[in-house]
Residue frames as a rotation matrix with the C-alpha (Angstrom) as fourth column:
TRP 1
0.217 0.635 -0.742 -27.43
0.623 0.495 0.606 -2.97
0.752 -0.593 -0.288 16.23
LEU 2
-0.316 -0.422 -0.850 -25.41
0.938 -0.270 -0.215 -0.92
-0.139 -0.865 0.481 18.71
PHE 3
-0.969 -0.073 0.235 -26.18
0.135 -0.956 0.259 2.40
0.206 0.283 0.937 17.00
ALA 4
-0.182 0.982 0.058 -29.94
0.066 -0.047 0.997 1.71
0.981 0.186 -0.056 17.33
ARG 5
0.241 0.241 -0.940 -29.49
0.888 0.337 0.314 1.40
0.392 -0.910 -0.133 21.11
LEU 6
-0.771 -0.596 -0.226 -28.07
0.637 -0.716 -0.287 4.93
0.009 -0.365 0.931 21.44
HIS 7
0.060 0.764 -0.643 -30.25
0.568 -0.556 -0.607 7.87
-0.821 -0.329 -0.467 22.45
PRO 8
0.541 0.223 0.811 -31.27
0.839 -0.218 -0.499 9.94
0.066 0.950 -0.305 19.38
ASN 9
0.973 -0.217 -0.080 -29.66
-0.202 -0.966 0.164 13.12
-0.113 -0.143 -0.983 20.77
PHE 10
0.190 -0.952 0.238 -26.32
-0.303 0.174 0.937 11.33
-0.934 -0.250 -0.256 21.07
SER 11
0.122 -0.087 0.989 -26.77
0.751 0.660 -0.034 9.64
-0.649 0.746 0.146 17.68
ILE 12
0.863 0.246 0.440 -27.32
0.482 -0.661 -0.575 12.97
0.149 0.709 -0.689 15.91
TRP 13
0.761 -0.644 -0.082 -24.36
-0.511 -0.671 0.537 14.55
-0.401 -0.367 -0.839 17.69
LEU 14
0.034 -0.767 0.640 -22.14
0.047 0.641 0.766 11.60
-0.998 0.004 0.058 16.74
ALA 15
0.377 0.178 0.909 -23.28
0.868 0.276 -0.414 11.74
-0.324 0.945 -0.051 13.10
HIS 16
0.987 -0.015 0.160 -22.51
0.042 -0.937 -0.347 15.47
0.156 0.349 -0.924 12.87
LYS 17
0.500 -0.857 0.126 -19.12
-0.534 -0.191 0.823 14.98
-0.682 -0.479 -0.554 14.53
TRP 18
0.037 -0.440 0.897 -18.27
0.468 0.801 0.374 12.13
-0.883 0.406 0.235 12.16
SER 19
0.659 0.306 0.687 -19.38
0.752 -0.235 -0.616 14.19
-0.027 0.922 -0.385 9.15
HIS 20
0.945 -0.308 -0.110 -17.32
-0.291 -0.946 0.145 17.17
-0.148 -0.105 -0.983 10.28
ASN 21
0.151 -0.950 0.274 -14.20
-0.496 0.167 0.852 15.02
-0.855 -0.265 -0.446 10.32
SER 22
0.624 0.125 0.771 -14.80
0.475 0.723 -0.502 13.48
-0.620 0.679 0.392 6.91
ARG 23
-0.401 -0.866 0.299 -12.45
0.744 -0.117 0.658 14.09
-0.535 0.486 0.691 3.99
TYR 24
-0.046 0.452 0.891 -15.03
0.879 -0.405 0.251 16.32
0.474 0.795 -0.379 2.28
THR 25
0.918 0.393 0.049 -14.93
0.316 -0.801 0.508 18.92
0.239 -0.451 -0.860 5.04
LYS 26
0.414 -0.853 -0.317 -11.15
0.387 -0.150 0.910 19.04
-0.824 -0.499 0.268 5.33
GLU 27
0.655 -0.303 -0.692 -8.73
-0.663 -0.669 -0.335 20.97
-0.362 0.679 -0.639 3.18
LEU 28
0.229 -0.563 0.794 -7.32
0.288 0.819 0.497 18.00
-0.930 0.115 0.349 1.25
SER 29
-0.455 -0.486 -0.746 -5.33
-0.565 -0.490 0.664 18.55
-0.688 0.724 -0.052 -1.91
ALA 30
0.455 0.636 0.623 -7.41
0.231 0.591 -0.773 17.63
-0.860 0.496 0.123 -4.95
GLU 31
0.771 -0.294 -0.564 -4.69
-0.631 -0.467 -0.619 18.68
-0.082 0.834 -0.546 -7.36
PHE 32
0.797 -0.590 -0.128 -1.91
0.479 0.747 -0.461 16.70
0.368 0.306 0.878 -8.98
MET 33
0.876 -0.459 -0.145 1.23
-0.140 -0.531 0.835 17.36
-0.461 -0.712 -0.530 -6.90
GLY 34
0.308 -0.797 -0.520 3.80
-0.937 -0.159 -0.310 16.20
0.164 0.583 -0.796 -9.46
GLU 35
0.514 -0.090 -0.853 5.40
-0.229 0.944 -0.238 12.84
0.827 0.317 0.465 -10.12
GLU 36
-0.459 -0.838 -0.294 7.87
0.115 0.272 -0.955 13.10
0.881 -0.472 -0.029 -7.24
LYS 37
-0.821 0.186 0.540 5.22
-0.567 -0.387 -0.727 14.00
0.074 -0.903 0.423 -4.64
GLU 38
0.262 0.946 -0.193 2.38
-0.905 0.310 0.292 11.65
0.336 0.098 0.937 -5.57
SER 39
-0.272 -0.424 0.864 2.75
-0.798 0.601 0.043 8.65
-0.537 -0.678 -0.502 -3.25
LEU 40
0.567 0.543 0.620 0.77
-0.118 0.798 -0.591 6.34
-0.815 0.262 0.516 -5.55
ILE 41
0.892 -0.337 -0.302 2.98
-0.338 -0.053 -0.940 7.15
0.300 0.940 -0.162 -8.53
LEU 42
-0.064 -0.949 0.310 6.08
-0.977 -0.004 -0.212 6.61
0.203 -0.317 -0.927 -6.40
HIS 43
0.017 0.171 0.985 4.63
-0.529 0.837 -0.136 3.27
-0.848 -0.519 0.104 -5.30
ALA 44
0.925 0.360 0.123 3.97
-0.070 0.478 -0.876 2.25
-0.374 0.801 0.467 -8.93
LYS 45
0.567 -0.782 -0.259 7.52
-0.661 -0.244 -0.709 3.19
0.491 0.573 -0.656 -9.93
LYS 46
-0.219 -0.625 0.749 8.91
-0.930 0.367 0.035 1.07
-0.297 -0.689 -0.661 -7.09
ILE 47
0.370 0.445 0.816 6.89
-0.190 0.896 -0.402 -1.95
-0.910 -0.007 0.416 -8.24
LEU 48
0.963 0.033 -0.266 8.01
-0.267 0.024 -0.964 -1.41
-0.026 0.999 0.032 -11.86
LYS 49
0.084 -0.996 0.026 11.61
-0.996 -0.085 -0.011 -1.97
0.013 -0.025 -1.000 -10.81
ALA 50
-0.538 -0.260 0.802 10.76
-0.462 0.886 -0.023 -5.63
-0.705 -0.383 -0.597 -10.17
GLU 51
-0.488 0.477 0.731 7.96
0.676 0.736 -0.029 -6.36
-0.552 0.480 -0.682 -12.64
TYR 52
-0.991 0.132 -0.012 6.27
-0.102 -0.707 0.700 -4.75
0.084 0.695 0.714 -15.67
PHE 53
-0.264 0.964 0.020 2.61
0.693 0.204 -0.691 -3.75
-0.671 -0.169 -0.722 -15.65
ASP 54
-0.444 0.208 0.872 0.61
0.758 -0.432 0.489 -1.97
0.479 0.877 0.034 -18.34
PHE 55
0.064 0.615 0.786 -1.63
-0.111 -0.779 0.618 -0.15
0.992 -0.126 0.018 -15.87
PHE 56
-0.834 -0.049 -0.549 -1.84
0.542 0.108 -0.833 0.85
0.101 -0.993 -0.064 -12.24
VAL 57
-0.157 0.870 0.467 -5.40
0.156 -0.445 0.882 1.80
0.975 0.211 -0.066 -11.30
PHE 58
-0.844 -0.175 -0.506 -6.05
0.525 -0.079 -0.848 3.69
0.109 -0.981 0.159 -8.08
GLY 59
0.105 0.940 0.324 -9.15
0.579 -0.323 0.749 5.07
0.808 0.109 -0.579 -6.46
HIS 60
-0.031 -0.176 -0.984 -7.58
0.991 -0.135 -0.007 6.73
-0.132 -0.975 0.178 -3.42
ARG 61
-0.841 -0.301 -0.449 -6.98
0.249 -0.953 0.172 10.16
-0.480 0.033 0.877 -4.95
HIS 62
0.121 0.991 0.053 -10.14
0.640 -0.037 -0.767 12.01
-0.759 0.127 -0.639 -5.90
ILE 63
0.057 -0.130 -0.990 -8.76
-0.646 -0.760 0.062 13.47
-0.761 0.636 -0.127 -9.11
PRO 64
0.884 0.196 0.426 -9.14
0.184 0.691 -0.699 11.94
-0.431 0.696 0.575 -12.56
LEU 65
0.267 -0.877 -0.400 -5.69
-0.809 -0.430 0.402 11.34
-0.524 0.216 -0.824 -14.04
ASP 66
0.945 -0.167 0.281 -4.10
0.290 0.826 -0.483 9.29
-0.151 0.538 0.829 -16.81
TYR 67
0.604 -0.788 -0.114 -0.34
-0.709 -0.598 0.375 9.61
-0.364 -0.146 -0.920 -16.28
LYS 68
0.877 -0.338 -0.341 2.32
-0.008 0.699 -0.715 7.92
0.480 0.630 0.610 -18.43
LEU 69
0.582 -0.767 0.270 5.43
-0.388 0.030 0.921 6.47
-0.715 -0.640 -0.281 -16.84
GLU 70
-0.373 -0.805 -0.462 8.45
-0.866 0.123 0.485 4.91
-0.334 0.581 -0.743 -18.53
ASN 71
-0.985 -0.118 0.129 7.91
-0.056 0.911 0.409 1.91
-0.166 0.396 -0.903 -20.84
ASN 72
-0.605 0.795 -0.033 4.34
-0.325 -0.209 0.922 3.06
0.727 0.569 0.385 -21.63
THR 73
-0.532 0.450 -0.717 3.04
0.818 0.490 -0.300 2.09
0.217 -0.746 -0.629 -18.20
ARG 74
-0.357 0.498 0.790 0.09
-0.100 -0.862 0.498 4.26
0.929 0.098 0.357 -17.21
VAL 75
-0.877 0.180 -0.445 -1.09
0.465 0.088 -0.881 5.28
-0.120 -0.980 -0.161 -13.77
ILE 76
-0.362 0.849 0.385 -4.84
0.195 -0.335 0.922 5.87
0.911 0.409 -0.044 -13.67
TYR 77
-0.949 0.280 -0.145 -6.55
0.076 -0.242 -0.967 7.78
-0.306 -0.929 0.208 -10.86
LEU 78
-0.515 0.809 0.283 -10.26
0.841 0.412 0.352 7.09
0.168 0.419 -0.892 -11.19
GLY 79
-0.747 0.281 0.602 -11.36
-0.215 -0.960 0.181 10.40
0.628 0.005 0.778 -9.73
ASP 80
-0.852 0.523 -0.012 -14.83
0.181 0.272 -0.945 10.37
-0.491 -0.808 -0.327 -8.17
TRP 81
-0.434 0.806 0.402 -18.54
0.833 0.189 0.521 10.39
0.344 0.561 -0.753 -8.89
ILE 82
0.161 0.553 -0.817 -19.31
0.853 -0.495 -0.167 13.39
-0.496 -0.670 -0.551 -6.71
THR 83
0.304 -0.096 -0.948 -17.52
-0.116 -0.991 0.064 16.21
-0.946 0.090 -0.312 -8.53
ASN 84
-0.524 -0.655 -0.545 -15.83
-0.623 -0.142 0.769 14.75
-0.581 0.743 -0.333 -11.62
PHE 85
0.580 0.806 0.117 -18.26
-0.566 0.501 -0.654 11.98
-0.586 0.313 0.747 -12.65
SER 86
0.009 -0.729 -0.685 -15.23
-0.976 0.143 -0.166 9.99
0.219 0.670 -0.709 -13.81
TYR 87
0.616 0.126 0.778 -14.71
-0.333 0.936 0.113 6.27
-0.714 -0.329 0.618 -14.33
ALA 88
-0.449 -0.810 -0.378 -12.51
-0.773 0.140 0.618 3.91
-0.448 0.570 -0.689 -16.37
VAL 89
0.779 0.627 -0.005 -13.36
-0.515 0.636 -0.574 1.42
-0.357 0.450 0.819 -19.10
PHE 90
-0.425 -0.880 0.211 -11.14
-0.600 0.448 0.663 -1.57
-0.678 0.155 -0.719 -19.91
ASP 91
0.478 0.636 -0.606 -11.85
-0.867 0.228 -0.444 -3.29
-0.144 0.737 0.660 -23.24
GLY 92
0.927 -0.202 0.315 -9.47
0.180 0.979 0.098 -6.19
-0.328 -0.034 0.944 -22.68
LYS 93
0.271 -0.861 0.431 -6.54
0.901 0.070 -0.427 -4.34
0.338 0.504 0.795 -24.22
ASP 94
-0.603 -0.451 0.658 -6.72
0.299 -0.893 -0.338 -0.64
0.740 -0.007 0.673 -23.41
LEU 95
-0.118 0.504 -0.856 -7.91
0.977 -0.096 -0.191 1.34
-0.178 -0.858 -0.481 -20.41
ASN 96
-0.513 0.013 0.858 -9.60
0.418 -0.870 0.263 4.70
0.750 0.493 0.441 -20.90
LEU 97
-0.749 0.262 -0.608 -10.65
0.480 -0.419 -0.771 7.31
-0.457 -0.869 0.188 -18.41
LYS 98
-0.451 0.703 0.550 -14.18
0.593 -0.225 0.774 8.53
0.667 0.675 -0.315 -19.15
PHE 99
-0.969 0.219 -0.115 -16.51
-0.069 -0.687 -0.723 11.18
-0.237 -0.693 0.681 -17.82
TYR 100
-0.359 0.923 0.138 -20.23
0.922 0.374 -0.103 10.72
-0.147 0.090 -0.985 -17.37
LYS 101
-0.841 0.159 0.517 -22.18
0.084 -0.905 0.416 13.58
0.534 0.394 0.748 -18.92
THR 102
-0.636 0.640 -0.432 -24.74
0.602 0.061 -0.796 14.97
-0.483 -0.766 -0.425 -16.52
LEU 103
0.244 0.824 0.512 -27.89
0.958 -0.288 0.006 16.87
0.153 0.489 -0.859 -17.33
ARG 104
0.688 -0.022 -0.725 -26.26
0.346 -0.868 0.355 19.94
-0.637 -0.496 -0.590 -15.78
THR 105
-0.290 -0.899 -0.328 -23.45
-0.006 -0.341 0.940 20.06
-0.957 0.274 0.093 -18.38
C-alpha cells in the first residue's frame, strides 16, 4: 500500500538502489570454504555434541553440497534454482541432492 503512494521516479530509484545492494550484485563467496570456515557446518557440529541427527539441511549458502560429518551425519546445502538448478529429495530414509536438467544443458 505504501509503495503505491510513492512517486514513480522515487519508486524506480528505490528499486534500483535495492537491487544494487542485493546479494547477486555483491562479491559473495559461492565456493566451499572448508569445514573449519563454513559457519553452518560449525553450527551442525556444535548441535551434534548434544544430539544426533542424520541430516542438516540448509538453504542459506547458494552452493549445492552434500558433506559428510562424523557418525554418518550429512550436511546438505540446497544450492539455488538460479545458477545450479539444485534441490533435495527425501524418500523417508535417505536424502539426495539432485539437479534439474534444463533445455540449455
